[in-house]
C-alpha positions in Angstrom: 32.2 -51.9 -65.1 30.0 -49.1 -63.7 31.6 -46.8 -61.1 29.3 -46.6 -58.2 31.5 -44.9 -55.8 30.7 -41.6 -54.2 33.1 -40.1 -56.8 31.5 -42.0 -59.6 28.8 -40.8 -62.2 26.4 -42.9 -60.3 26.9 -41.0 -57.2 23.6 -41.0 -55.0 23.8 -38.5 -52.4 23.3 -39.8 -48.6 20.6 -37.6 -47.2 19.5 -37.4 -43.5 16.1 -36.0 -43.3 14.6 -34.8 -40.0 10.7 -35.0 -39.9 8.0 -34.5 -37.3 6.0 -37.4 -36.0 2.6 -35.5 -35.9 3.1 -33.7 -39.4 5.6 -34.6 -41.6 6.1 -38.2 -40.9 2.6 -39.3 -42.1 3.3 -37.5 -45.4 6.6 -39.3 -45.8 4.8 -42.6 -44.8 2.2 -41.9 -47.6 4.9 -41.4 -50.1 6.3 -44.9 -49.3 3.0 -46.9 -49.2 1.9 -45.0 -52.3 5.0 -46.4 -54.0 6.2 -42.8 -55.1 10.0 -43.0 -56.0 12.7 -40.9 -54.3 16.3 -41.7 -53.8 16.9 -45.0 -51.5 20.0 -43.0 -49.7 17.4 -41.1 -47.7 17.2 -41.6 -44.0 14.7 -40.4 -41.8 14.8 -39.3 -38.2 11.5 -38.6 -36.5 11.2 -35.9 -33.9 8.3 -34.3 -32.1 8.8 -30.7 -33.2 11.1 -29.0 -35.8 12.3 -26.3 -33.4 13.9 -29.2 -31.5 16.8 -29.5 -34.1 20.0 -28.5 -33.0 22.4 -26.8 -35.5 25.1 -28.6 -34.1 23.1 -31.7 -35.4 23.4 -30.7 -39.2 27.3 -30.0 -38.9 27.6 -33.6 -37.1 25.6 -35.4 -40.0 27.6 -33.8 -42.7 31.0 -34.4 -40.9 30.0 -38.0 -40.2 29.2 -38.7 -44.1 25.8 -37.4 -44.8 26.0 -35.3 -48.0 23.1 -32.9 -47.1 20.3 -32.5 -44.3 16.7 -32.0 -45.1 14.3 -30.6 -42.7 10.6 -31.8 -43.2 9.2 -28.8 -41.2 6.0 -28.9 -39.5 5.5 -25.2 -40.3 2.3 -23.5 -39.0 0.5 -26.8 -38.0 2.9 -27.3 -35.2 1.2 -28.6 -32.1 3.8 -27.5 -29.6 4.9 -24.0 -30.4 3.0 -21.2 -32.2 6.4 -19.8 -33.4 7.7 -23.2 -34.7 8.5 -21.7 -38.0 10.3 -18.7 -36.9 12.4 -20.9 -34.5 13.2 -23.5 -37.3 14.0 -20.6 -39.7 16.6 -19.4 -37.1 18.0 -22.9 -36.6 18.6 -23.3 -40.3 20.3 -19.9 -40.5 22.5 -20.9 -37.5 23.2 -24.2 -39.1 23.9 -22.9 -42.5 26.5 -20.5 -40.8 28.2 -23.6 -38.8 28.7 -25.4 -42.1 30.3 -22.3 -44.0 32.7 -21.9 -41.0 33.8 -25.4 -41.2 34.2 -25.0 -45.0 31.1 -26.8 -46.4 28.4 -25.4 -48.8 25.4 -24.0 -47.0 23.2 -25.5 -49.7 23.8 -29.0 -48.2 20.8 -27.9 -45.8 17.4 -27.5 -46.9 14.2 -26.9 -45.2 10.6 -27.3 -46.6 7.3 -27.6 -45.1 5.8 -31.0 -45.3 2.2 -31.7 -44.2 0.6 -35.1 -43.2 -0.8 -35.7 -46.7 2.2 -33.8 -48.6 3.5 -37.3 -50.4 4.1 -35.9 -53.6 5.6 -32.5 -52.5 8.0 -34.4 -50.3 9.2 -36.8 -53.0 9.7 -33.7 -55.4 11.6 -31.7 -52.8 13.8 -34.8 -52.0 14.4 -35.6 -55.7 15.3 -31.8 -56.2 17.4 -31.7 -53.3 19.3 -34.8 -54.2 20.1 -33.1 -57.8 21.4 -30.3 -55.9 23.8 -32.4 -53.9 24.7 -34.2 -56.9 25.7 -31.2 -58.7 27.7 -30.0 -55.3 29.4 -33.5 -55.6 30.0 -35.6 -52.5 30.7 -33.9 -49.2 34.1 -32.3 -48.9 35.4 -29.6 -46.9 35.7 -26.2 -49.1 
């Protein structure tokens, strides 16, 4: 019998992906409609702007069972704030520090700019992140 538990060799990391409805959502939707394959254990939550993510949300997601959090950032294309990229980078730094303080690896958080036509980059980034999380193993306090 194949072991498909979180601790087994077929461990598929559970990933929460924050996406933006104007920029990265269309790219992620394009990946799906183009039948590009990425791990089915990815849950996408849409937001208006990357800078609206709170560092506490990342920690909360990991504490509640997600093995990693991926931020599909809108980068320089943000329609709301000209300094969105800088704000998002600060949020990631704060969230990684929170993870470390609670005994989690900061590598459980990844951010990458994903545009409205970035279906292939999204699938590549999420597959790479999933492999990183597989190497880290299931979420456990350090």
